[in-house]
C-alpha positions as CSV (number, residue, x, y, z in Angstrom):
1,M,179.4,98.9,107.2
2,G,181.6,102.1,107.3
3,L,184.9,102.1,105.4
4,T,187.7,102.5,108.3
5,G,190.8,104.4,108.7
6,A,193.0,105.1,105.4
7,D,189.9,103.9,103.5
8,A,188.1,106.2,104.5
9,K,190.3,108.8,102.7
10,T,187.7,110.0,99.9
11,V,187.5,112.5,97.4
12,K,183.9,112.9,95.7
13,P,182.9,114.4,92.7
14,P,183.6,118.1,91.4
15,D,180.0,119.0,91.5
16,H,179.4,117.2,94.9
17,A,179.5,120.5,96.9
18,A,176.9,122.4,94.8
19,Q,174.6,119.3,95.0
20,V,174.8,119.0,98.1
21,R,173.9,122.7,98.7
22,D,170.8,122.6,96.1
23,M,169.4,120.1,98.0
24,F,169.6,121.7,101.4
25,A,167.9,124.6,99.9
26,R,164.9,122.3,98.9
27,I,164.4,121.2,102.1
28,A,165.7,124.2,104.4
29,G,161.9,124.8,105.2
30,R,161.1,121.3,106.6
31,Y,164.7,120.8,108.0
32,D,164.2,121.2,111.3
33,L,160.8,119.8,111.6
34,L,162.1,116.6,110.1
35,N,164.8,116.8,112.4
36,H,162.9,116.1,115.5
37,L,160.5,114.5,113.5
38,L,162.5,111.4,112.7
39,S,164.9,111.4,115.6
40,A,162.2,111.7,118.2
41,N,163.4,114.6,119.2
42,T,167.0,112.8,119.9
43,D,168.9,115.6,117.9
44,K,167.9,118.0,120.7
45,R,169.7,115.5,123.2
46,W,172.7,114.9,121.5
47,R,173.0,118.7,120.5
48,R,173.1,119.2,124.5
49,I,175.5,116.5,125.2
50,V,178.3,118.5,122.7
51,A,177.8,121.8,124.2
52,R,178.0,120.2,127.7
53,R,181.3,118.2,127.4
54,L,183.0,121.2,125.5
55,S,181.8,123.3,128.2
56,S,184.3,121.6,130.4
57,E,187.2,121.8,128.6
58,I,187.1,125.4,127.5
59,G,185.8,128.9,129.3
60,P,182.8,131.2,129.4
61,G,184.6,134.1,127.2
62,S,186.2,131.5,124.6
63,R,185.4,131.4,120.7
64,L,183.7,128.6,119.2
65,L,183.1,127.8,115.5
66,D,180.1,125.7,114.3
67,V,180.9,124.6,110.7
68,A,178.2,123.6,108.6
69,C,175.7,124.9,111.4
70,G,172.7,124.3,109.2
71,T,169.6,126.2,110.6
72,G,171.9,126.9,113.8
73,D,170.5,124.7,116.7
74,L,173.9,123.9,117.8
75,S,175.2,126.9,117.5
76,I,172.8,128.4,119.9
77,Q,173.0,125.7,122.1
78,M,176.6,126.2,122.5
79,F,176.0,129.8,123.2
80,E,173.1,129.0,126.1
81,T,175.4,126.4,127.6
82,I,179.1,128.2,127.0
83,G,178.3,131.9,126.3
84,G,181.4,133.1,124.3
85,R,181.6,134.2,121.0
86,V,179.8,131.8,119.0
87,V,180.2,132.2,115.2
88,G,177.7,129.5,112.9
89,L,178.8,129.0,109.2
90,D,176.9,127.3,106.7
91,F,177.7,127.7,102.4
92,C,173.6,127.0,102.1
93,R,172.1,130.8,102.5
94,P,168.4,129.6,102.7
95,M,169.3,127.2,106.1
96,L,171.3,130.6,107.5
97,D,168.1,132.6,106.8
98,I,166.7,130.4,109.5
99,A,169.4,130.4,111.9
100,R,169.4,134.4,111.3
101,G,165.4,134.1,112.7
102,K,166.0,132.2,115.7
103,T,168.6,134.8,117.3
104,D,170.9,137.3,116.9
105,R,173.3,136.1,119.8
106,V,175.1,134.5,117.7
107,S,176.9,135.9,114.2
108,F,176.0,133.6,110.9
109,V,178.2,133.4,108.2
110,E,178.2,132.0,104.7
111,G,181.2,130.6,104.2
112,D,183.1,126.8,102.5
113,A,183.9,124.8,105.3
114,L,186.6,123.8,102.9
115,K,187.9,127.6,102.7
116,L,187.1,128.8,106.2
117,P,187.0,132.4,105.8
118,F,189.1,132.9,109.2
119,A,192.2,133.2,110.1
120,D,194.7,130.4,111.6
121,E,194.5,129.6,115.4
122,T,191.3,131.7,115.6
123,F,188.8,129.5,117.8
124,D,189.3,128.1,121.0
125,A,186.6,125.4,119.9
126,V,185.1,124.2,116.5
127,T,182.4,122.0,116.1
128,I,180.5,119.7,113.0
129,A,177.3,118.5,113.5
130,F,176.2,116.1,110.5
131,G,178.3,117.8,108.3
132,L,181.6,116.4,107.9
133,R,180.1,113.7,105.7
134,N,179.0,116.3,103.1
135,L,182.5,117.8,102.6
136,A,183.8,116.5,99.2
137,D,186.9,115.8,100.8
138,T,186.6,114.6,104.6
139,A,190.4,114.5,105.6
140,E,191.0,118.1,103.5
141,G,188.0,119.2,106.1
142,L,189.7,118.1,108.4
143,K,192.5,119.7,108.1
144,E,190.9,123.3,107.7
145,L,189.3,123.0,110.7
146,R,192.7,122.1,112.5
147,R,194.0,125.6,110.8
148,V,191.5,128.1,112.6
149,T,191.5,125.7,115.8
150,K,193.7,127.8,118.5
151,A,197.0,125.2,119.7
152,G,195.2,123.3,123.1
153,G,191.8,124.1,121.6
154,W,189.5,121.3,121.1
155,L,187.4,119.8,117.9
156,A,184.3,118.0,118.7
157,I,182.2,116.0,115.8
158,L,179.0,114.9,115.9
159,E,177.9,112.2,113.4
160,F,175.4,109.4,112.3
161,S,177.9,106.6,113.1
162,K,177.6,102.7,113.4
163,P,175.3,100.7,116.3
164,K,177.7,98.1,117.3
165,S,175.3,95.6,118.3
166,R,174.2,93.1,115.7
167,S,170.6,92.9,116.8
168,F,170.3,97.1,117.1
169,R,172.3,97.3,113.7
170,R,169.9,95.4,111.6
171,L,166.9,97.2,113.0
172,Y,168.7,100.6,112.5
173,E,169.5,100.3,109.0
174,F,165.9,98.8,108.0
175,Y,164.5,102.3,109.6
176,F,167.4,104.7,108.4
177,T,167.2,102.7,104.5
178,R,163.4,101.7,104.2
179,V,161.6,103.9,106.3
180,L,163.3,107.1,106.6
181,P,163.5,108.2,103.2
182,R,160.1,107.4,102.6
183,L,158.9,110.0,105.4
184,G,161.6,112.5,105.0
185,G,160.4,112.6,101.2
186,L,156.6,112.8,102.2
187,V,157.4,115.7,104.4
188,S,159.6,117.8,102.6
189,G,158.8,117.2,99.0
190,S,162.8,115.7,98.0
191,Q,162.5,112.1,98.3
192,S,166.3,111.9,97.1
193,A,167.4,114.0,99.8
194,Y,166.3,111.9,102.6
195,Q,168.0,108.7,99.9
196,Y,171.0,110.7,100.3
197,L,171.4,110.6,103.8
198,P,171.8,107.1,104.6
199,D,173.5,106.7,101.6
200,S,176.2,109.0,102.7
201,V,175.9,107.5,106.2
202,M,177.0,104.3,104.7
203,Q,179.9,105.7,103.1
204,F,181.5,107.3,105.8
205,P,183.9,105.8,108.2
206,D,183.2,104.2,111.6
207,Q,183.8,105.4,115.4
208,A,187.6,104.1,114.8
209,G,187.6,105.1,111.2
210,L,186.9,108.6,111.8
211,A,189.3,108.9,115.3
212,A,192.3,107.7,112.8
213,L,191.3,110.5,110.1
214,M,191.7,113.3,113.2
215,Q,194.7,112.0,114.4
216,D,196.0,111.8,110.5
217,A,194.8,115.6,110.5
218,G,197.0,116.7,113.6
219,F,194.8,115.9,116.8
220,V,195.4,114.2,119.8
221,A,194.2,113.0,122.5
222,V,191.6,112.0,120.2
223,E,188.2,110.1,122.2
224,W,184.8,109.3,121.2
225,Q,181.3,108.5,122.5
226,N,178.9,106.5,121.5
227,L,175.1,108.1,121.4
228,T,172.1,106.1,121.4
229,A,173.8,102.5,121.5
230,G,176.2,104.0,118.4
231,V,173.5,105.6,116.5
232,A,175.8,108.8,116.3
233,A,178.7,109.3,118.0
234,L,180.7,112.7,119.6
235,H,184.2,112.4,118.5
236,L,186.6,114.9,120.4
237,G,190.5,116.1,119.9
238,Q,192.5,118.8,120.7
239,R,195.1,120.0,118.4
240,A,198.3,120.0,118.8
241,A,201.2,122.6,118.3
242,E,202.5,120.7,115.1
243,A,200.7,118.1,112.6
244,Q,201.3,114.7,113.6
């Protein structure tokens, strides 16, 4: 199971960021194909849910930031659903090159999620999909996401999580730890990248643990919605005027 509460506040080794960047650069060309294949296209539905949920909280003229945007699928979905000005940020240039080839309606920026190149309180909403667990420091990453979110603005986190049904969890963990790394490695040519995926998910906090970290970082009205029986979860939180 995942870590919860304060136990989930971990700082990874100093070379973690470079290793993750290199890993994503190696698989960038097959990343979209594998996302859709290994999830049976469920990842597309999850992103639509994120965009629709945010559209109920913010208006069409809003400024939105998608951190760890990868090849840009969530950034594009947010623009299509909400409109406004959407910026996607990632630290892996090959992933960004693919994102830029998909649309000219979204601005894609190369940058570090722990040192965002934006002023305080710039965005009405900030999203991060399947990227928070890759940061070298989860708690510091949440604080940085809060910094660039306007007071009263929203943070949406889409991340793999922990199924609550014991029988389904066993089936899911078998697929996630045994089948997925082999398929991913075969198609991408990088076995280590798709072994990293289940390893990083298993070490990441569960739904309640992530909600607690968001509250510690100064977000209020924190809630989560399980997706596909808890395989993933959408967490939402609003930036309080001052850190809690």
